[in-house]
N, C-alpha and C positions, 0 to 999 in steps of 0.2 A: 612355500608351500601356502602361507597366508593369503600372499597376491593371487595365484595359479588360483586358489578358489574364490576371490573378490570377482576376479576378472569373469572365472564361468559362468558365477550366480546373476554375475550385472547381464551377460549374455544370454542368458535364462529368461531375464525379466522381462527380456525390452525384444518380444519378437517381430520380424520385419515382414509387415504384407507386400505382394507384389508389386503396388507403386511407390512403397516406402524405398524395396531393394533398389529398382529401377533408378532412382532420385539418386539414393545412393552410390549406388555406379557411377551416376552420371557428373558429381560429386568429383567421385577418386580420377575418374577423366579429368577433370576439367584441375584437380589438383597436383596430376600428375604432369600436363601441360604445364602450368605456374611452375613448379616444380625445375621439370626442364630448363626452360626459359633464366630463370633464377640460377640454375647450375652450370650452366653458360656464362652466366655474366659475371659467378664466383670463380669459375677458370681462367676467365682472361683478367684478373682483376689482380694477380698477383699475391702480393703478401696480404694476408686477411687481418686484422686487429681483432676480429671479433672473435676467431680461433684462441686468440692470446687471453683475451676478456673473459673467455668463457672455462678454459681450463685452466686459467690461475686462481677464480671464485670458486670453481670446483674444487681442486686442491685446497685454499685454505677451507674451505669448511669440513671438509673429509679429516685434517691433519687436526684441526682441534679439537672437533670431536672424535676422534680414534686413539688420540695420546698415547693414554695408559694401555691399551695392547702392545703399542712397541717399547713402551716401558718396562713393561715384562718379560716380553721378549729379549731385551736386553740382558735383563738379569737374571734370564735363567739359562741365558749364554755364557754368561762372564760371571755371573754371582754381580754379589754386591760388595763394597767396601767393606773390609773385614771379614766375608763369608769369600776363602779361599776358593771354595770347589762347590762349583751352581749345581741347582738341584728344582725339585719339587717340581709339581705341575701345576697349569696357570691359576690356583685359586692360592692354593700353599705361598705361591710366591709374590701375589698381588697382600696377600693379609699380610705376611712381613715385612711389607714394605710399606702398610700401612702404619703396622703395630708400629712399627721401629726408626718411621721419619714422617707420618702425617700422611695424612689423602693426598693433600695439595703435591705430596713426591711424584705420586701416579702424574700426575700434568710433567713431570722434569722433563728440560729441553723444548717445552713446545712453541721457544719462540723461536730458536731455530731451526724445529721441524716445519712451522709455520714458513719461516722465509723460505726454507727449500723447496719444500712442496706446493707452496704456491710459485715460486717463480720457476720450478721447474717444471711443474703440469702446464702452466702459462705457457713457457719459452717451448713443450714438448708441443703440444699442442699446435701453437703457431708454427714452428718447423717442419710437422707431420704434415699439418693441411700444405703448406707450399709444395715439399716434396710428393707427396700424392697429383695435384696438380699439372706439376710439373712432367710429370712418368705418366700422367692421364696423354696429354699434349705430344707428346713424344712419341706413343704408340698409337694415334692418332694418325701422324704426320707416317710413322712407319709400314701402317697397314693399306693407308691409302698408296703409296708408293708398291701395293702387291705382295709384300713381304707375308709371309702364314703365321696367323694368328697363334699368339702362347697357348700351351697347355694349360689345363689346370692346376698342375702341380708348378708348371712353371708362374701361371698367377700366383698363386697358395707361397711361390720361395722369396717372389718381388716382394710382396706383402709382409713377411718376416722382416728381410731384410730394411726392410723403410722402417720399420717401427725399430730395429736392432741399433740400426746406424743415427735414427733422430735421439735414441734415450742416449746412448753410448756418448756424444757431443755435450749435450744436456751435463750426464750424471760428471764427467771432467770438469764440464764447469765449476759444478754446485760443491765439487767431493770437500772444501775447505769447509764448509756449512754444514755439511753430512759429519765429520767428524766433530766438529762442534759440539751437533747434537746427538753423537754417539757415548759420547763423557759426561756429558750432562745427563743424559738418560742411567748412565752406571752410579750416577751424585759422586762423580770427581770433580765434576766445575762447583759446587757449590760456594767457592771458597769467592768465586767471583760473582757471588750472586744470581748469578743463572742469565749475565751479562754478555751474549754471544759477543758483542764490540771485545770487550775485555780478552773472552778467550783466544780471538783470530789472534787478538794483537800476540799475548801471552807463546801460545804455539810457534810463532813467526818468529819470534825471537828466541827463544829454547832450538826448537826443531826446525826453524827455516821449513822450506818448501816440501821438503821428504815428511816433517808431522803434517802440514798443510792438505799431501795429495797419501797419507797413510791408509791402506786399502786399497785401493784406487783401481788394481789391476781385478781381485774378488770383488770390486765394486760393479764391472763395467761388466765380466762372466754373467751378474747375478742382472746388471739389471737390463743390459744389451737383448741376451735370452728373451726376458720377464715381457718387455715390452714388444718385444717381436711377434710371441705368443701371445701374448694379450690382445693387442692386433688385429692379429690372426684371425683365432678364438672371437673375438665381437665380433667381426666381419663375418663370419663363416654362421654364425649364431643368427646374426640381424639378417642375413638372408634366407635363413628358415622359418626365422620369424614373421619375416614379410609376406613369402608363399604360402604361411599357413593363416598371414589374418585377410590374403585376399581371394583364399579359398572360401572364408569365413564372412566376407563381405565386409568388410570394415578397415580401418588404416591403422599400425602401429602404432600402437600406444607406449605409456612411458611405463608401465608395466612391463613391455618386451624389453624395453630399454634397461630396464634398470636389472632384467632376469639376466639378460645375456651380458651385462660387465658383472655380474659379480658371480658367474659361470666362469666364463673367459677371468677374472682375476684371480677366481679361487686356483683352477689349472693349473697358470701358469707360475704362481708361487709358490704349489707346491713343488716343481719340477727345477726351481731355481733356488730351493733351501738351502743345500748345503755350501753356493760360492757365498751364501749371507752369514754362513755363520762363521765363516771364514772373515769376511767384512771384519765381523764388531770384533773378533776375540784381539785381530791386529790394530784397531782405531785405538781400543783400548789400551794393547801391550805395550804399545809404542809410547804411551808416556811412559812406562817404568823398564823400557830397554830398546834404545833408540836403534840398535843391531838387529829386532828382530827381525827374521824371514819369514819370507809365506809357506813355502815348502817345509819349513822346521813347525809356525804354526796349527798346518794339517795334519803333522805325523805326528803334533803333539796329542791333540784332539783325536786322531785315533786310535792311541796308546793309550787314553785315554777312560773313551766309550765306545771304541772301534764304531761301523758302523752310523750305529745309534745315533752315535754325540754332532753327526752333521747335521742332524734332525732335529737338535734339542730347540724349541722354542717354535715348534713350527706350527704348534696350534694356537697360540696367539695373534704371530703373524701371518699365517691363512686365513684365521677370523678378522683379521686388520683390511690385510688388502682385501676379502671378498666385498666387505661392506662399502671400506672406500673404492673401491674399480666400481661399483654398484653407482655409487653415490657422483663419483667421476662423469662416469658417461656421460651418464641422466642431466647432472649440471652444466657440463658439456654442449649436452645435443638442445636445452631448452635456450642456456645463455646465446649463443652463438648465433639460434634462429630468432632470438628476441630483439637481436642489436643488425640483423639483417643478412647473415650469413646462412651454412646451407646445412652447419653440423659435420656429420660422416656421411650424408647423400652425395656431395658428389665427390665422395672415394672410391665408389662404384666402378667396377671393372667393364 
């Protein structure tokens, strides 16, 4: 709301005369031609390093600043060491963590979180950018042969699948880091003094590949739909803000990108909350019971709190993901463009 107010106030303070509006239109046309030239160049360039750098830098900043939300969410879902039954709201959970373990405990697992999110976001945008360009080139060849263009629904489904497949592959690759992150956030990794490497080695020795990839199914069930929805909603929101900006005679601003990212992240997070609760439980309980099964864990969650149990920790997770996606999309667009890329501009159908 504050950003929207600032944006509207800025527009009111700078009225446009006929001459200035015509010059603005000329600049916009010139900018569009430059964008088209850049897009054509980037579409043929294959793998684009600027997408990786843009995603990685955005992931690093977002994970480092928003880690307390993740810690609180984890404690709400599975409790704290010595506390069998999780519960309480976001404020009572945060105060309990600070009271019993100190303020720094809110950043438990931040090293693993930074590694996972930095590598994950960088690789995700790297793969996503490549897939979007390949699909766009394939569509051009297809339409050139006289094939019927895809419907709006088919385009939306295609965008969803590109985001989902890109994220599922990266989530599988980085699941061992995710396991370490979750256990450190829970507080069970204090003996390792927050060392990601030592925990990885210990899990490998004691639990093998099953430990490193515990919770992989709910992780994919959470991350794939999340990224598909996030990408789809973001692209649709960007189309809306672009048409609105064109009507108002201005370019799409960083405020627009920020708000689009926040809306897309919040919506996708709410929809994918149940798999996240299941994933967290599995990755924590695997340390105590190596024979734990996903369906048994799912049944125990429902038996304890019913359907409400599938949305435990939703508030801090939605808050974190909303801010995270706002930061991630804004920084990705900015950094990738500064490095000669086009951000999400070249992904338009």
